[in-house]
C-alpha positions in Angstrom: -14.5 9.6 15.3 -16.0 11.7 12.6 -19.7 11.0 12.1 -20.5 9.2 8.8 -23.2 10.3 6.4 -25.9 7.7 5.8 -28.7 7.1 3.4 -31.9 5.2 4.3 -32.9 2.7 1.7 -36.0 0.6 2.3 -35.7 1.4 6.0 -32.0 0.4 6.2 -29.3 2.9 7.1 -26.3 2.6 4.8 -23.0 3.8 6.3 -19.9 4.6 4.3 -16.4 3.7 5.6 -12.9 4.1 4.2 -10.3 1.4 4.7 -6.7 1.1 3.4 -4.4 -1.8 2.6 -0.9 -0.6 3.2 2.1 -2.5 1.8 5.7 -2.1 2.9 8.8 -4.3 2.7 10.9 -5.9 5.5 14.5 -7.1 5.0 15.5 -10.1 7.0 19.2 -10.9 7.5 19.2 -14.3 5.9 16.4 -14.0 3.4 17.1 -13.9 -0.3 14.4 -11.3 -1.0 12.5 -8.9 1.2 9.0 -9.8 2.6 5.9 -7.9 1.7 4.2 -6.8 4.9 0.9 -5.1 5.9 -0.2 -3.4 9.1 -3.3 -4.6 10.9 -5.3 -3.0 13.7 -6.7 -5.1 16.6 -10.4 -4.3 17.0 -11.4 -3.1 20.5 -15.2 -3.5 20.2 -17.8 -5.7 18.6 -18.4 -6.9 16.0 -15.2 -9.0 15.9 -13.7 -7.6 19.0 -10.1 -8.8 19.4 -9.6 -9.7 15.8 -7.3 -8.1 13.4 -8.6 -5.7 10.6 -7.5 -3.2 8.0 -7.0 0.3 9.3 -10.0 2.6 8.5 -12.8 4.7 9.7 -16.0 6.5 8.8 -16.2 9.0 5.9 -16.8 12.5 7.3 -19.8 14.4 6.0 -17.7 17.2 4.5 -14.7 15.0 3.5 -13.6 13.7 0.2 -12.6 10.1 -0.1 -8.8 10.5 -0.4 -8.7 12.9 2.5 -10.6 10.4 4.6 -8.2 7.6 3.6 -5.2 9.8 4.7 -6.9 10.9 7.9 -7.9 7.4 9.0 -4.5 6.1 8.3 -2.9 8.8 10.4 -5.4 8.2 13.3 -5.1 4.4 13.4 -1.4 3.8 12.4 0.4 7.2 12.3 1.5 6.4 8.8 1.7 8.8 5.9 1.9 6.8 2.6 4.2 7.6 -0.2 1.6 6.3 -2.7 -2.2 6.2 -2.3 -4.7 5.0 -4.9 -8.4 4.0 -4.7 -8.8 0.2 -5.1 -12.4 -0.8 -5.1 -15.8 -0.4 -3.3 -16.9 -3.4 -1.2 -20.6 -3.4 -0.4 -22.0 -7.0 -0.2 -25.2 -7.0 1.9 -23.9 -9.5 4.4 -20.3 -8.2 4.9 -21.3 -6.5 8.2 -24.1 -6.8 10.8 -25.2 -3.3 9.7 -25.1 -2.2 6.0 -21.7 -0.7 5.5 -20.1 0.2 2.1 -16.3 0.4 2.3 -14.3 2.5 -0.1 -10.9 0.8 -0.1 -7.6 2.4 -0.9 -4.2 0.8 -1.2 -1.0 2.5 -0.2 2.8 2.0 -0.2 5.0 3.0 2.7 8.8 2.9 2.7 10.6 0.5 5.0 12.1 3.1 7.3 8.7 4.7 7.9 7.1 1.3 8.6 9.7 0.5 11.2 8.8 3.7 13.1 5.0 3.2 13.3 4.5 0.6 16.0 1.5 1.3 18.2 0.1 -0.9 21.0 -2.9 -2.1 18.8 -1.1 -2.1 15.4 1.2 -4.9 14.2 2.8 -5.7 10.9 2.2 -9.1 9.3 3.8 -11.0 6.4 1.2 -11.2 3.6 1.9 -14.9 3.4 1.2 -15.5 7.1 -1.8 -13.5 8.0 -4.1 -14.1 11.1 -7.8 -14.5 10.7 -9.3 -11.1 9.7 -12.5 -9.4 10.6 -15.4 -8.9 8.2 -14.3 -9.5 4.5 -10.9 -8.0 5.0 -9.1 -11.2 3.9 -10.8 -10.9 0.5 -10.0 -7.2 0.3 -6.3 -7.8 1.1 -6.1 -10.6 -1.5 -7.5 -8.3 -4.2 -5.1 -5.5 -3.2 -2.1 -7.9 -3.4 -3.3 -9.1 -6.8 -3.6 -5.5 -8.0 -0.1 -4.7 -6.7 1.5 -7.6 -8.5 -0.2 -6.9 -11.7 0.5 -3.2 -11.7 4.1 -3.3 -10.8 5.0 -4.3 -14.4 3.5 -1.2 -16.1 3.7 1.6 -13.6 6.3 3.3 -11.4 4.6 2.4 -8.1 7.8 0.7 -7.0 9.0 4.2 -6.3 6.6 4.2 -3.3 8.8 1.6 -1.6 12.2 3.2 -2.5 14.2 6.2 -1.3 14.5 9.2 -3.7 17.7 7.7 -5.1 18.4 3.9 -5.4 20.5 1.4 -7.1 19.3 -1.0 -9.7 19.7 -3.8 -7.2 17.4 -1.9 -4.8 14.8 -1.6 -7.5 15.1 -5.3 -8.5 14.6 -6.3 -4.9 11.3 -4.5 -4.8 10.1 -6.3 -8.0 11.3 -9.6 -6.6 9.5 -9.1 -3.3 6.2 -8.1 -5.0 6.4 -10.9 -7.5 7.7 -13.5 -5.1 10.5 -14.8 -7.2 14.1 -14.0 -8.2 14.8 -12.1 -11.4 17.9 -12.3 -13.6 20.0 -9.2 -12.9 21.3 -8.8 -16.4 17.9 -9.0 -18.0 16.4 -6.7 -15.4 19.0 -4.1 -15.9 18.6 -4.2 -19.7 14.8 -3.9 -19.5 14.9 -1.0 -17.0 17.6 0.9 -18.8 15.6 0.7 -22.0 12.4 1.8 -20.4 13.3 5.5 -20.1 11.8 5.6 -16.6 15.1 6.1 -14.7 17.6 8.9 -14.7 21.2 8.0 -13.7 22.8 10.4 -11.2 26.5 11.1 -10.8 26.4 9.5 -7.3 27.5 6.0 -6.3 26.8 3.9 -3.3 30.0 2.5 -1.9 30.6 -0.3 0.6 32.0 -3.8 0.6 31.1 -4.4 -3.1 31.9 -2.5 -6.3 30.4 1.0 -6.2 26.9 1.0 -7.6 25.4 4.0 -9.4 22.4 5.7 -7.9 19.3 6.4 -10.0 16.1 8.4 -9.6 12.8 8.1 -11.3 12.0 10.2 -14.4 8.9 12.0 -13.2 8.2 13.2 -16.7 7.2 9.6 -17.6 4.0 8.4 -16.0 3.1 4.8 -16.8 0.3 4.4 -14.3 -2.9 5.2 -16.2 -5.4 7.1 -13.9 -7.4 8.3 -16.8 -8.7 11.9 -16.6 -8.8 11.8 -12.8 -6.3 14.0 -11.0 -3.5 12.1 -9.2 -2.8 12.5 -5.5 0.1 14.5 -4.2 1.9 11.3 -3.5 1.9 10.3 -7.1 4.0 13.3 -8.3 
């Protein structure tokens, strides 16, 4: 584990960690909409040995925050997210036996990638059926889910859960899973087609139903406001 920088304040050492809430989708055979799922890591030492926690690790002394988030994700879960964004800093005095400030990111992983990431101490859980979590990680996860549900309406983050090309039904399923409710297909199609965020391709998905046109995102349109800060490579 990379040693974390620390700062003594009034005799107390403050340690900086980086954690990530990772969202993906899981289709069940008989479910109307996909489930939103997150990976958790079982702790192997105290405090909270044996409990589930968000993946993370210490910030390296010569490491920027986003690089640390990507590194700790790879080390604990083998996952490489398709979307990564800083969420919030959590630093309540009593959140850990020692004084730890966690810089938390949230990330999106496509379903195929999430199915290929099972490790012996990592498991995926439905966001509506979580086990007891270590530290304040339940609060962190609740906040990340709130952020996801609020942001899906004015950004293109749904792309982080989709393949490069997708049908409108695929896109609607992502919205339905995140929002937790069914959407009217006709209204959804009209709103999306009027948004200028999608580009129709000349390809169709064929199968047991009528062929469905495949779309891709218009990367010239960026609705997620990051202000003057540069975006990560996953955002482009």
